[in-house]
N, C-alpha and C positions, 0 to 999 in steps of 0.2 A: 558579406553584408556591410553596409556603411552606417556610420553613426548619424548621418544627416536626416534620414527618414524618421517620420514620427514614431515614437516609441511609447509603448503602453505596458504597464505592469499591474497585475492583480496581486494584492497582499492578502494572505490568509494567516491568521494569528491565533494563538491560544490566549484569549483575553483575560483568562483567570490567573495567568502568571505575571507577576510584577515585572520580571525581567523582560518578558516578551513585549509588554507595553512600552518599556523604556527603549528597547531595540527598535520597535515599530516607529517611534518618533524619529530616531536617528536615521533609519533607512529612508523613511518618507521624505525628510528634509533634504537628504543627500540626493535622492532621485529627482525631486522636484526642482532642486537647484540646477540640475543638469537637463532641465526641460523634458523630463520623463513624466508622462501622464500616469497618475497613480489612482487605483481603484481599490475599494474594500467591499466585502459582502455586507448586506444589511444585517445578517445575524451577528457578525463581528462588530459592526458599527454600533449596534444597539447596546451591546455589553461594554464596549470601550467608552462610549460617551456617558454611560450610566454612572460611571465613577467620577474621579476628579481629573480625567484625562481630557485634554483639549487638542483635537486633531487640527492640523494646518488647513487653512481654507484652500479650496480647489480640489479636494479629494472627491472622486466620484464614488457614489454608493450604488452597487448593483445587486440584483436579486440573487439570493443564495440557491441557485439551481445549476443544472448541468450546462447552462449557457453563460455562467458568470465570467468565464475566461475568454469568451468570444472576442476576437480582435486583440488579445494580449500577446505580446512577444514572449512573456514568461510569467510564471506564477511563483512568487517568493513566499515561502512558508516559514513562519517563525514559531517554532514549537517542537514537540517531540514527534514520534512516529504516528501517534493518534491524529495529530494535526495534519501530518502529511497525507494520511489516508482520507481525511475529510477534504483536503485540497484536491486530491485525485478525483473525487466526485465532481468537483467544480471544473476541472481542467481536461478530463479525458476526452470529452466529445469535441473540444476545440482543437486538440492536438498541441496545446501550449505546454511546454516542458515545465517541470517543477524544480525550483531551486530551493532546496531545503537548508535552513540554518537551524542546527540542533540546539534547542533550549530545554530538552528533556533529559532523560537518564542515558540510556544507550544510544538512542537516536540512530538506528541502523539505516534508515531510509534517507537521512539527511546527508547533504553533500558537504556542508561547511559547519564550522564551530563559530561561536561569537567573535573570536579573535580574527576570523577571516572576513568580517563584514566589509572592510575596505576593498578587498579583492572582489567580493561578490558585487558590490555596487559598480566598481570599474568594469567588470565583465558585462553587466547589464547595460551600462551607458554605451559601451563600445560593441555590444552584441558579440562578445567573444566567449563562447562556451561550446562544449561538446554535448551532443545529445545521445542518451542511452535509452533504448526502448526496452520495456519490461512487459512480458506477456501477462495477460489477464485471463480469468476463467469466465465462461458463460455457464450459468446455473439455471436449470429449469425444473420446476416441480410439476410432475405429470400425474394426473388422476384419471383413470378410465380412458387413457389414450389422449387426453386433452391437457395442454399446457395451462396450468392454473396460476402460475406465478413465475416470473423470470427476473433474474438479477445478475450481478457480476461481482468479481472480486480481484483485487490486486494481490493480496496476501493469500487468503484461504477462505474456504467455507468450512464451518464446523457444525455438524449435526450431533446433538447431545441429548441424552435422556432428560426428562423434565423433573423427575423426582429422584430421591436417594434410595427408594425402596426396591426398585427393580431395574434390570438392564433393558436395553432395546435389542431387537433381533433384526439384523441387517444382512441381506443377501447382496454380495458384491458381484458386479458384472463388468467385463471389459470387452468392448467391441462386439457386443451382442452375445457373448458367451459367459455363462456363470462361472465364477472363480471360487467363491467360498461363502459360507454363512458365518457371521460373527454374532455371538451374544456379547454385548459390549456396553461401555458407558457412552460411546459415540464414535465418530469417525471424522477425520480431517482430510480434506483434499486441498492441496496447496500448489502454488507456483514456485519456481526457484526463488523468487523474491520472498515468498512466505516461508521458505525452508528454514529461515533463522527466527521465525516467530513461533506460533502455536505448535506447528509440526515439530520444530526443534525441541520444544519443551516436552513433547510427547514421545521423544526418542527417535524422530526421523532424521535423515541425513541432511547435511548442509550441501546444497547444490549451487554451483557457480552460476551466475546470472546468464552467461552466454550459452549454457546448456539448456536447450529447450526441452522441457519435460513437465509432467504432472506428477505430484506425489500423493500417495494415499497412505495415511497413518491411522491405524485403529487405536482407540482409546480404551485401555484396560479390557482387552478382549479375552474372553474365555473360549479359546479355540486352538486346535492343534496347529493350524496355519494362520498366523496373525502377525506377520512381519510387515514393516514399511515397504511400500512398493514404489518404484520409479517407472513411469509409463510414458510412452510416446505422446507428444503433443497432438498428433493426428488422431489419437484414439478417443473414444467416448467411454467414459466411466459412468456406471449407474449404481445407485444404492436403492434397493427395494426394502422399504420398512414393512415389517410384518403387520398383519391386519389388527392385531391386538395392542400394538404399541403406539405411543405418541412421542414426539420429539420437538426440539426447538432448533431451528437452523439460523445461523448468523453468517453474514458475509463481511469479512474484514472487521468483525466485532462492531459493526455500525448498522447494518441492515438486517432486520429480524423478521422471521415468519414462523408461525406454528406449522408443524408437519403432522398431519393426521395419519392414522394407521392405513396401510395400503398405498401410500404415496411412493412414487418413483422419482428419485432425484438424479437428473442427468447432468454430467459435467464434461465440458469440452473446452478447447482453447477458444477464447473470444477473438474475433478479427480486429478489435480495436485495442491497441496496447496503451499503457501509460508511459509517457516520456519524461525522462529526468534530465536536467541540465547539470553538467559537471564542469568544474573549473579545469580539471585535467583527468584524463582517462587512467587513473591509478589502478594498479592490480587489485583484484578483489581480495587476494590473500592479505594484502596490507590493511584493507578495511576490516577483515576478520580479526587480525591481530590487535588493531587499535581499538575496535569497539568492545571486544571481549577481553582485552588486556591479557592476551595469551603469552605464556612464558617462552621467549625466543632468545634469551640471553645465552651467549656462547656460540651463536650461529657462526659457522666458519665458511659459509658460501661467499661468493664474490658478487659485487654489484654488476648488473648486466652491462652497464656502460664500460666497465673495465674488462668485460669478458673478451 
């Protein structure tokens, strides 16, 4: 790709963070100085200009929907993982990759830290980045054989009981065959990307992103067989909620729907992935060590370049 063609960037920011507002101005000014067209969503714009922040003239304001990133080369995300998940809603349909700058805590989905901003801007100006595709989940709520609701997830879906007084009863099915019945607080179905999120907190395994798989992790299950499962991405997983139970279903902690008793939840790989822009294709192991601050002092292995 050449730097001469018109360039367009959508910025998605956590407007409630003072640091994000400061970084937004710096990134916007640097990109516009390089003749990069900059856009923000109307939901972010409303909160940003509601305070004492003055955005540079010439910034385009676009609707906060699945077409927000149409025509954008890349979506720059300034915030934590929650902001990245919100940006994924805006970018997935267009195929524009997400360039995350972590301004949160762990920031596992982000590519860069604030000190990398100069490199991020240079990569955007010269269109020099690597693209990494992450699988997503297709989620369907079926009642009496009819799809009543459909959504998707980059990290996970979580179906959980609505109150503290009783468990929910879930029959788990894989590829049309019953597997087990769990009396539980809930169940999580996750992608490899989501293996370091809710599924990880619930005791599920960490799955490397290049491993295409679906994870199923029961939440506080009272059953003889209730271990985390790693399932082929070509499989269809279904959860059948008992007639007497009700539950709440969330996708990526952002999209919510009530689940009535007798509902069947079908989960399969979605054909549309979410794309991430990376400055370099660093090993996932290094990301794990850095984000979780894992103890590796005393490692005696040798650098691959010296192998």
